Structures are given as C-alpha cells and as structure tokens.
C-alpha positions in Angstrom: 0.0 0.0 0.0 1.4 3.3 -1.1 0.0 6.2 1.0 0.9 8.8 -1.7 -0.7 7.0 -4.6 -4.1 8.8 -4.2 -2.3 12.2 -4.4 -0.9 11.3 -7.8 -4.5 11.5 -9.2 -5.4 15.0 -8.0 -3.8 16.9 -10.9 -5.9 15.0 -13.4 -8.6 16.9 -15.2 -11.1 14.1 -14.5 -11.1 15.2 -10.9 -11.9 18.9 -11.3 -13.2 19.6 -7.8 -10.0 19.0 -5.7 -6.5 20.2 -6.4 -3.3 19.8 -4.4 -1.5 23.0 -3.4 1.2 23.9 -0.9 -1.6 24.7 1.5 -3.2 21.3 1.2 -6.3 20.2 -0.7 -8.3 23.0 -2.3 -11.9 22.8 -3.3 -11.8 24.7 -6.5 -15.6 25.2 -6.7 -15.6 27.0 -3.3 -12.0 28.3 -3.4 -11.5 26.9 0.1 -8.9 24.7 1.8 -10.4 21.2 2.6 -9.8 20.1 6.2 -8.2 16.7 6.4 -9.4 14.1 8.9 -7.9 10.7 9.4 -11.0 9.0 10.9 -8.8 7.2 13.4 -9.9 7.6 17.0 
C-alpha cells in the first residue's frame, strides 16, 4: 500500500473539484482549503 498514490491522481482533469497545493487540498468550486481528517480515534 502506497499512501501517496491517491495524491498522484489529484492533478488529473477528470477530478476537477479537488486540487493539491502547498496549502493542502483545495476545493476549486468553493476556493477553500479542505480540512483533512484521518478518521482514526
């Protein structure tokens, strides 16, 4: 399992709603940073 593999798909034009920037994930429709949660408690 490669934890960085999902990040390689973010620049693709088939995923137009999320982009990766130096600030993190950006919702391009809302122009907002997406908060990341691990879901691990």
